[in-house]
N, C-alpha and C positions, 0 to 999 in steps of 0.2 A: 692312313686309315683312321677314321674317327673313333675315339674311345667312348664307350657307353658306360655311364655310371649306374651301378645297380640301384634298384628302387629303394632297397632298405638303407643303403648309404645315403641316397638323396634325401630320404625322410629324416635321417639323423642329422644331416647337414642343415636341413630346413629348420629342424627343432632347435639347433644351436645358433640360429640366426643367419645362416648362410643359405643362399638360393642358387639355382643353376645360372641365373643371370649374373650373379657376382663371380661365379667360377669362369663363365665365358668372358667376363670383363677382364679378368686377370690374364687370359690367354690372348684376347683381342685388344691390343692397346689402342686401336682406332675407335672403340666404342666410347661414347661420351662419358665423362666422369660423373655427371649428375644424373645418370640413368636411374640409379637406385633411389636417388632422392625423389625424382619425378614419380617413380613407381610407388614409393612409400607414401608420397602425398596423395596419390590417387587412391591408394588403399585406405588411408585414414579418412579421406573425404567420403569414401563409400560407406565406411563404418559410421561416420557422423550422420550421413544421410539416413541410414537404416535406423539408428538410434532415435533420431528426431521423428521419424515416421512412427516408430513404436510408441513414443511419448504422446504424439498426437492421437493415436488410436486409444491409448489409455485415458487421456483427457476426455475424449469423446465418450468412452465407455462410462467414466465417472459421471460426466454431465448427464448421460442418459439415465443412470441409476438415480441421481439426485432429482431429475425431472419426474421419475416414477414415484419416488418417495414423497415429493412435495405435496401432491394432491392428497395422498394418504394422511400426511400430517395435518393438513388443513381440515380434512374430513373428520379426523379424530378430535381435533380441537373444537370444531363446531358441534359434534355430538356431545362432548363433555359439557359445553356451555348450555346446550339444550337440556341435558339431563339435570344439571344444577338448577336451571330455571324452573323446570318441571317440579323438582323436589322442593324448591322454595315456595312455589304456589301451593303444593300439597301441605307444606309445613304450616302455612297460614290456616288452611282448612282443618288440620289435625288438632288445632287448639280446641275445637268442638267436635272432634272425632270424625271428621269428613275427609276420607282418603280420596280426594278428587281435585284435579287441577282447576276445573271450572268453578267449583265451589270456593276454592281459595281466591280466585279472581273476583268473584262476587263479594266475598267478605272484604277483600282489599278495597273494592269500590265503596262499600259501606263506610269503611274507616276514612277514606279520602273525602267523602261527602261531609262527614262530621268534623274532621280535623286533619288537614293535609300534613301538618307537621308530625302528628302522631303516626299517620300512615307511612311517612317516610322512614321514621325510626323503626316501625314494626317490620317493614320490608328489609331494612338494613340488618336488624337483629336476626331475622329468619335466614337471610342470605349468609351472614357471618357464621352462624351456627352450622349451617349446611356445608359451607366451604371448609370450615375447620374440621368437621367430622370426616370429610372426604380426604383432606390433606393428612389427617392422622391415621387414615386407613381403617376407620371403624366400620361396623357392619354395613355392607353395601345395600342390603334389602331395607334396613331401617332408614338409611339415608334416602333411598329412592321413594319410600312411602312417606317421607316428611316427619318421621318420628324423632329425628335428632335435630329438627329445626323449629318445632312449634314453641319450645321453651324460650328460644331466642326471640321469637315474635313477641311474646309476653314481656320479656325484658325490655324490648324497645318501647312497648306501650307504657310500661311503668316509668321508664326514664323520661318520656314525654310529659307525663303528668306530675310525678313526684320528684323528678330529678332537678338538677340545677337549672336556673333560667338561661344560662349560657348555652347556645346551640353547640358550641365546640365541646363543652363539658358533657352535655347530654349525649352527644354523638360518641364521644370517647367512652363514656360509661356503657352505652349500648354495645359497642364493639367488644369491649373487654368482658362485660358480663355475658353477652351472647356466646362468645368464644369459649367460655368456661362451661356452659350448660351441657354440651355433648359428653364431656368427661364425667360430669356429675351424674348425668343420666345413665351412662354406661356402668358406673360403679353401683348405682341404685338397682340396676337390673339384677345383680347378684344378691344385693341386700334384701330386696323386696320378695324374692322367691317367685311364687306363682301369681302374686298380686301385681297388677300393673302399677307403674310408678306415677301415673297421673301427671300433675304439674309440680311435683315436689322439687325437681331441679330448679325450676323458676323461682319457687319460694325461697329455697336456700340461697341462691345467688342474689336475689333482689333484697331480701330481708337483711342480709349481711350488710348491705349499704344503707337501707332505710332506717334500721335501728341505730345507726350511727348519726345519720343526718337529721333524723326525727322531723320529717316534713310537715306533720300535722300539728306540731306545736306552734302556736301563733303568739307572738309577743303581745301582752296586754296593752291596750291603748291607754295613754295617760288620761286621768279624769278631766273632763272639761269644767272649767270654772264658770259658775253661773254669773250672769250679768248682774251688776250691783243694782240696777234699776228695775229688775224683774223678780217678783216673788215666785219661786219655783212651785209653790203650792197653788198658784193661780193659773198655771199653764194648763190649758185644756186642749186636747187633740181632737179635732173634729174631722171625721171622714165621711165623705158624701156617700149617699146610698148607691150612686152609680159606680163608684170605685169598689164598694163592698160587693156589689153584684158581679163586677168584672173579675175581682179576685176569687170569688167563690166559683165562678164558671171555670176559671183557669185552673183552680185547685182540683175540681172534679175531672177535668180533662187530663191533668197530670196523673191522677190516681188511676184512671182507666188505662192510660198509656204506660203505666209503670211496669207491667210485665215486659213490654217491648224494650223499655229503657233498661230494665234489668238484664236483658239479653245483650244489649250493647255494652253494658258494664263489664261483661266478661273480658272485653278488650280495653277496659278503663276508659270507655267513651260514654258520655251522657247524652243520648239522642234516641228518641223513639223512632225517628225516621231510619236511622242506621240499624236499629233493632229490627225494624220491619224488613229491610233489605236482607239482613242476615237470616231472618226466618224464611224469606224467599229462597235463599241459597240452600238452607237446610231442607226445605220442601222439595227442591229439585233433586236432592240426593235421596230423601226418604220422607214422604208425607207424615208417616207415623212418628218419625223422630222429631219433626217440627212440632207435633202435638205435645210430645214429651217436653220440649224446650219451653213452650208457652205455658203449659200446665205447671211445670216445676217453678218457673219464675212467679207465676200467679200465686201458687201455694206459699212460696217463701214470703211474698209481700203480705199475704193475709196473716201468716203467723207473726210477722213483724208488727202488724197493726194490732193484733190481739195481745201481744206482749208489751204494748205501750211504747213502741219505738217512735222516735221523733218523726213527724210527718215529712219533714224535709228528707230524711233518710229513705222513706218509703217512695216518695215521688222521684228521687234520684236513682231508684232501682238498686240500692245497695243491699236490700234484703232478697233480691231476686236472682243475682248472677250466680252465686254459689249453688243455690237450689236448682237452677236451670242446668248447671253442669252435672249435678248428681242425677237428675231425672234422665238426661241424655245418656249418661254413662250406663245407667241401668238398661235403657233401650238398646244400646250398642252391644253390650256384653252378655245380656241374657236373652234366652229364647222368649219370644213374645207369648205371654200367657197371663192369666188372671193374677197369679202370685207376683209376676214381674210388674204388672201395672200397679198393684198395691205397694210393692216395694218402691216404685218410682215416686208415688205420692208420699209415702211415709218417709222415704229418704230425703225428699225435698223439705218436708216439715222439720225433720231432725237437723238438717243442715242449717236452716234459718235460725233455729234455736241456738245452735253452736256458734253461728256467726254473731248473734247478739252478745254472747258471753265473750268470745274472743276479741271482738272489736272493742269492747270495753277495756279488756286487759291490755291489748296492744296500743289502744289510744292513750293510756297513761304514759307510754313510752314514746308517744308522738309518731306512731307508725301504723299503717293499715295492716290488717291480717291477711290481705290478698286472698288467695284461694285455698288457704289451709283448712277452713271448715269443710270444703268439698273433699279434699284429700283424705281427711280423717274419716268422715262419714262414709264416703264411697268405699274405702278400704274395708270398713266393717260390713257394708252391704255385700261386697264381693264375696266375703267369706261365709255369708248366710246360705249359699247354695248347698252347703253340706248339712244344713239344719232344717230348712223348710221344704217339705215335700212339694214337688211340682215346679220348684224354682231351679231351672237348668241353665248352665252356662253354654253359650254358643261355641261350637267347635271352631268356627271361623268368624269372629265378630265383625259385623258390618252394619246392620240395621234391623229393626223389628220385622220388616218384610222378608228379609233374606236369612235371618239367623236360624240355624238348624242344629240338631245334635246328630253326630255320626252314629 
């Protein structure tokens, strides 16, 4: 009679490493000795096959997840690049209060026409300031609107004109200076209170360098020794009437074009053509704001002429750019009205007078005063809204056509 092993005992034997086959093997001496080995190998082979299948499934699942995440990563990177490019273009426009990508491109074109080298450093400075602000986690809306990039643009322009002649040195100065402007601007936001910070960050960063390098100081040329065979008292300079007429005509043209040249000087460029292109960009954003720009530059030039400024300074537009900035700032931050128009004209005149004084003082140290006259004058104009009846600040500054009071 065959003996039946209870299930509980069989389970305990299996748990301890024994199986029914091994029990049968002990009773049946004819069973092969390697039966358990073959059975064990089959069992292990099955387990290995199951494990490999699971691993393949896991690899496939991981690959599928990677494939799903890869397009998302590429899309996010592309969006980030597009956002930074847009902010950089807006940063160029924000130098003259234009929060518009197309206007920034137009201004960049104007700079490229006049000086490709300056254009390159201006774009580098704007991009560096924008990327630095993004990496530092500064205010996203300010970055998007170009408000943390425009000072970097001006740093690049100044480096191209007043910086070292070496391209490597000027590029390095642009990157380092532009990278500092977002942090200076962020700190000024608290310091200035309700008053906008204008281009103070640019002035702080750039003048820190220029007051050390003193680019306007020119070494005096050695006196030329007169020829022993020529009496200096007998030298007579004769200029033909044709040359005199040509120079007079050129001078008149330069005087007429000086307001446009003054607008180009905002970006440290001396070009009436570039100024005209910039005015076109301003006009596409706001026709009345373009009137403020031309009017402010013209008033500044007129005040400079009345104060006895050198003609060369007038034709170069040096008395126009700060005044143009002041007039444009009034047009952007105040509601369009008769008091605002008068403030625009008066502010331009006051800015030109302050420029004459500050350029003399800074000139003794071999440095330009940059846009400090505009910053000081416009800060005072901004606070006048509390004093002059009918002079109202815009609730959402944009342009004379769109400015309103809530």
